[in-house]
C-alpha positions as CSV (number, residue, x, y, z in Angstrom):
1,M,63.6,-54.5,99.9
2,T,62.0,-57.6,98.4
3,T,59.8,-58.3,95.4
4,D,56.7,-60.3,95.1
5,D,55.8,-62.7,92.3
6,N,54.7,-59.8,90.1
7,S,58.1,-58.0,90.5
8,V,56.6,-55.2,92.7
9,I,59.2,-53.7,95.1
10,I,58.1,-54.2,98.7
11,E,59.7,-51.7,101.1
12,P,60.4,-52.9,104.6
13,E,58.1,-51.4,107.2
14,E,60.9,-49.5,109.1
15,Q,62.1,-47.8,105.9
16,A,58.6,-47.0,104.8
17,S,57.9,-45.4,108.2
18,E,61.2,-43.4,108.1
19,R,60.5,-42.2,104.5
20,S,57.0,-41.1,105.5
21,Q,58.3,-39.2,108.5
22,K,60.8,-37.4,106.2
23,E,58.1,-36.5,103.7
24,T,55.9,-35.2,106.5
25,A,58.8,-33.1,107.9
26,G,59.5,-31.8,104.4
27,K,56.0,-30.8,103.9
28,K,55.9,-28.9,107.2
29,Q,59.2,-27.2,106.4
30,R,57.9,-26.1,103.0
31,K,54.7,-24.9,104.7
32,K,56.7,-22.9,107.2
33,I,58.8,-21.4,104.4
34,G,55.7,-20.6,102.4
35,R,54.2,-18.8,105.4
36,F,57.4,-16.9,106.0
37,Y,57.5,-15.6,102.4
38,R,53.8,-14.8,102.5
39,W,54.4,-12.7,105.6
40,Q,57.4,-11.0,103.9
41,I,55.2,-10.1,101.0
42,V,52.4,-8.8,103.3
43,L,55.0,-6.7,105.3
44,V,56.5,-5.2,102.1
45,V,53.0,-4.4,100.8
46,V,52.0,-2.8,104.1
47,I,55.2,-0.7,104.3
48,A,54.7,0.4,100.7
49,V,51.1,1.4,101.3
50,V,52.1,3.4,104.5
51,A,55.0,5.1,102.6
52,V,52.8,6.1,99.7
53,S,50.0,7.2,102.0
54,G,52.5,9.2,104.1
55,L,54.0,10.9,101.0
56,G,50.5,11.6,99.8
57,F,49.5,13.1,103.1
58,Y,52.7,15.2,103.2
59,K,52.0,16.6,99.8
60,W,48.3,17.2,100.7
61,H,49.5,19.0,103.9
62,E,51.2,21.5,101.7
63,S,48.2,22.3,99.6
64,P,45.3,24.7,100.2
65,S,42.8,21.8,100.2
66,F,44.4,20.5,103.4
67,C,44.0,23.9,105.1
68,D,40.5,24.1,103.7
69,A,39.6,20.7,105.1
70,I,40.9,21.5,108.5
71,C,39.9,25.1,108.7
72,H,37.0,25.3,106.3
73,N,35.6,28.8,106.9
74,P,39.0,30.7,107.5
75,Q,40.5,29.1,104.4
76,D,37.7,29.6,101.9
77,P,38.5,33.2,100.9
78,Y,42.2,32.4,100.2
79,N,41.8,29.5,97.7
80,P,40.7,31.7,94.7
81,T,43.8,33.9,95.3
82,Y,46.1,30.9,95.1
83,F,44.6,29.2,92.1
84,A,44.2,32.5,90.1
85,E,46.1,32.6,86.8
86,P,48.6,35.5,86.4
87,G,47.6,37.7,83.5
88,Q,43.9,37.0,84.1
89,P,41.4,38.9,86.2
90,A,40.9,37.5,89.6
91,T,39.3,38.1,93.0
92,D,41.1,39.0,96.2
93,K,40.4,37.4,99.7
94,W,37.8,40.1,100.4
95,G,35.9,39.3,97.1
96,N,37.1,42.4,95.3
97,D,38.1,42.4,91.6
98,V,41.8,42.3,90.8
99,A,42.6,43.3,87.2
100,N,45.6,41.0,86.9
101,A,46.3,38.1,89.3
102,R,50.0,38.7,88.9
103,G,49.5,41.5,91.5
104,M,48.9,38.8,94.1
105,L,52.0,36.9,95.2
106,S,50.1,33.7,96.1
107,A,49.1,33.3,92.4
108,A,52.4,34.6,90.9
109,H,54.6,32.4,93.2
110,R,52.5,29.3,92.5
111,V,53.0,29.6,88.8
112,E,56.5,31.1,88.6
113,A,58.2,29.5,91.5
114,D,56.1,26.3,92.1
115,S,55.4,27.6,95.7
116,N,52.7,26.3,98.0
117,C,51.3,27.4,101.3
118,L,54.2,26.1,103.4
119,S,56.7,27.9,101.3
120,C,55.7,31.1,103.2
121,H,53.7,29.9,106.1
122,V,55.9,27.9,108.5
123,P,54.0,28.0,111.8
124,T,55.1,26.6,115.2
125,I,53.1,24.0,117.1
126,K,52.1,26.8,119.6
127,E,50.8,28.9,116.8
128,Q,48.8,26.1,115.3
129,L,47.3,25.2,118.6
130,T,46.4,28.9,119.2
131,E,44.8,29.2,115.9
132,G,43.0,25.9,116.4
133,V,41.4,27.2,119.6
134,E,40.5,30.5,117.9
135,W,38.8,28.5,115.1
136,V,36.8,26.3,117.4
137,T,35.7,29.3,119.5
138,G,35.1,31.5,116.5
139,N,37.5,34.1,117.8
140,F,39.0,35.2,114.5
141,Y,38.4,37.6,111.7
142,N,37.1,36.2,108.4
143,P,39.2,36.6,106.3
144,L,42.0,36.2,108.8
145,S,44.0,39.3,109.9
146,E,47.1,40.0,107.9
147,R,50.6,39.5,109.2
148,S,53.6,41.6,108.3
149,L,56.8,39.8,107.3
150,D,58.2,40.6,110.7
151,N,55.4,38.6,112.3
152,L,55.8,35.7,109.9
153,E,59.5,35.8,110.4
154,R,59.0,35.1,114.1
155,W,58.3,31.5,113.5
156,K,60.6,31.1,110.5
157,A,63.9,32.7,111.5
158,N,65.2,35.4,113.8
159,S,65.9,38.2,111.4
160,K,64.3,41.3,109.9
161,G,61.3,41.0,107.6
162,E,63.0,41.8,104.4
163,Y,65.1,38.6,104.7
164,F,61.9,36.6,104.5
165,C,62.1,37.4,100.7
166,L,65.7,38.3,100.2
167,N,67.4,35.0,101.0
168,S,69.3,32.3,99.2
169,A,66.2,30.1,98.8
170,C,64.0,32.8,97.3
171,H,65.4,36.1,95.9
172,D,69.1,35.7,96.4
173,M,70.2,39.3,96.6
174,S,70.8,42.1,99.0
175,K,68.6,45.3,99.3
176,E,71.3,47.2,97.5
177,E,71.5,44.7,94.6
178,L,67.7,44.8,94.3
179,S,67.8,48.5,94.0
180,E,70.4,48.3,91.2
181,V,68.0,46.1,89.2
182,Y,65.5,48.9,88.9
183,A,68.0,51.8,88.7
184,D,67.0,52.7,85.2
185,W,63.3,53.3,86.2
186,D,62.1,56.9,86.3
187,R,61.2,56.2,89.9
188,N,62.9,53.3,91.5
189,P,60.5,51.6,93.9
190,H,63.4,49.7,95.5
191,S,65.7,52.6,96.3
192,W,65.1,52.0,100.0
193,H,65.3,55.7,100.8
194,H,62.5,55.1,103.2
195,T,64.0,52.6,105.7
196,E,60.7,52.1,107.5
197,Y,59.2,50.1,104.6
198,T,59.7,46.5,103.9
199,C,58.7,44.1,101.1
200,S,55.2,43.3,102.4
201,D,54.2,47.0,102.5
202,C,53.9,46.8,98.7
203,H,53.8,43.2,97.8
204,K,50.6,41.4,98.9
205,S,49.9,37.7,98.7
206,H,46.1,37.4,98.8
207,R,45.0,40.8,97.6
208,A,46.2,43.3,95.0
209,S,49.7,44.6,95.7
210,V,50.1,48.3,96.7
211,M,52.2,51.0,95.1
212,V,53.1,52.7,98.4
213,C,55.0,55.4,96.5
214,S,51.7,56.9,95.3
215,Q,51.0,58.3,98.7
216,C,53.6,61.0,98.0
217,H,54.3,60.8,94.3
218,D,51.3,61.3,92.0
219,D,53.3,60.2,89.0
220,S,53.9,56.7,90.4
221,T,53.0,54.1,87.8
222,L,50.7,51.3,88.9
223,P,51.6,47.9,87.5
224,E,48.6,46.0,86.2
225,G,46.8,44.4,89.0
226,W,48.1,46.8,91.6
227,I,46.3,49.5,93.5
228,S,47.2,52.9,94.9
229,F,48.2,53.6,98.5
230,E,44.9,55.4,99.0
231,E,42.8,52.5,97.7
232,S,44.7,50.2,100.0
233,Q,44.0,52.3,103.0
234,Q,40.3,52.3,102.2
235,L,40.3,48.5,102.0
236,E,42.3,48.0,105.2
237,T,39.9,50.3,107.0
238,T,36.8,48.6,105.6
239,Y,37.9,45.0,106.2
240,I,40.0,45.5,109.4
241,A,43.0,44.1,107.7
242,Y,45.4,44.0,110.6
243,D,45.1,42.8,114.2
244,L,44.5,45.5,116.8
245,E,46.5,43.5,119.3
246,P,50.2,42.5,118.9
247,V,51.0,39.1,117.6
248,V,52.3,36.8,120.3
249,Y,52.4,33.4,118.7
250,G,56.1,33.3,118.2
251,K,57.0,34.3,121.8
């Protein structure tokens, strides 16, 4: 380097050119690094958005609003039974008055067990496709036909219907233990002396539960929100509660 008369440093041309090249290369490198970090940020944001959206969709998938959005007409009668408040009057899936929503398991389980649709309804892909075709073609009852626990159990586990309720994830007890809980009642509804009955014969999800004992025992006490066996028979006849053909979805 040299200086002129005014003591200004004059850089040789070769050094100046080399320094300029290094500065240019440094700028390019910084630009590449900047782009890299920007893409990292974009990627992280995209992943976060997808994850949150996926979680939101999964939670929505468990709710009645999802079923209502996909199957509007078939689902409409069931939403009031799910969102009803136990202890308050409600309406069943057929539009009939229910004195106490606690008599409908959909409402009681929502409040007391934080249950949702998929807690009980775990369909197979085949069943969903079948129901999709039935919905598009209009080949379904409205409200939908009822399923017994044995039917629901076909696409949840290979066991008897009572184990749909009596299992480690729900009511963790045996039939005998359940009977002992109510042993001090004047008439024990869980004595299981009638082996042909199972939980869903009495306990209904989207309509008032039924005191089946009343078909033989006139002194059977009806819990608030429940109906007698005779009343249930009238409803089932009026609204064609069950399918006339056997369920084949799980086969």
